C-alpha positions as a Python dict, from the first residue, in 0.01 Angstrom:
ca = {
    (1, 'X'): (0, 0, 0),
    (2, 'X'): (135, 339, -81),
    (3, 'X'): (158, 600, 194),
    (4, 'X'): (-35, 930, 156),
    (5, 'X'): (292, 1129, 159),
    (6, 'X'): (423, 925, -151),
    (7, 'X'): (103, 946, -327),
    (8, 'X'): (91, 1339, -268),
    (9, 'X'): (439, 1349, -423),
    (10, 'X'): (353, 1133, -717),
    (11, 'X'): (44, 1347, -789),
    (12, 'X'): (205, 1677, -757),
    (13, 'X'): (479, 1555, -990),
    (14, 'X'): (232, 1399, -1250),
    (15, 'X'): (179, 1722, -1440),
    (16, 'X'): (561, 1748, -1526),
    (17, 'X'): (569, 1393, -1639),
    (18, 'X'): (271, 1436, -1868),
    (19, 'X'): (472, 1715, -2055),
    (20, 'X'): (701, 1414, -2184),
    (21, 'X'): (390, 1324, -2404),
    (22, 'X'): (527, 1607, -2639),
    (23, 'X'): (837, 1400, -2743),
    (24, 'X'): (646, 1138, -2954),
    (25, 'X'): (419, 1425, -3077),
    (26, 'X'): (712, 1618, -3221),
    (27, 'X'): (834, 1306, -3375),
    (28, 'X'): (509, 1218, -3536),
    (29, 'X'): (470, 1585, -3668),
    (30, 'X'): (819, 1580, -3810),
    (31, 'X'): (788, 1220, -3958),
    (32, 'X'): (441, 1266, -4116),
    (33, 'X'): (445, 1648, -4193),
    (34, 'X'): (143, 1814, -4327),
    (35, 'X'): (-148, 1921, -4107),
    (36, 'X'): (21, 1692, -3823),
    (37, 'X'): (242, 1982, -3734),
    (38, 'X'): (-69, 2154, -3582),
    (39, 'X'): (-90, 1899, -3317),
    (40, 'X'): (184, 2040, -3127),
    (41, 'X'): (23, 2403, -3049),
    (42, 'X'): (-314, 2215, -3001),
    (43, 'X'): (-186, 1971, -2763),
    (44, 'X'): (19, 2220, -2585),
    (45, 'X'): (-271, 2460, -2547),
    (46, 'X'): (-532, 2193, -2431),
    (47, 'X'): (-293, 1970, -2249),
    (48, 'X'): (-137, 2239, -2023),
    (49, 'X'): (-484, 2399, -1977),
    (50, 'X'): (-628, 2072, -1851),
    (51, 'X'): (-341, 2038, -1613),
    (52, 'X'): (-395, 2385, -1471),
    (53, 'X'): (-758, 2286, -1408),
    (54, 'X'): (-672, 1960, -1236),
    (55, 'X'): (-389, 2125, -1033),
    (56, 'X'): (-595, 2400, -910),
}
C-alpha cells in the first residue's frame, strides 16, 4: 500500500511527466508532416489548460 505522502508527491509531479507526451507528438509531426504539425500547438494549448484545471 502506498502512503499518503508518497501519493501526494506522485500526484504533484504528474503534470510535469505529462509534458513528456510532447516528444512522440513532435516525432509524429516531423515524420508525417502536413496538418499533423498543428497537433503541437493544439496539444500544448489543451493539455496544459487541462493540467491547470486539475491542479487548481
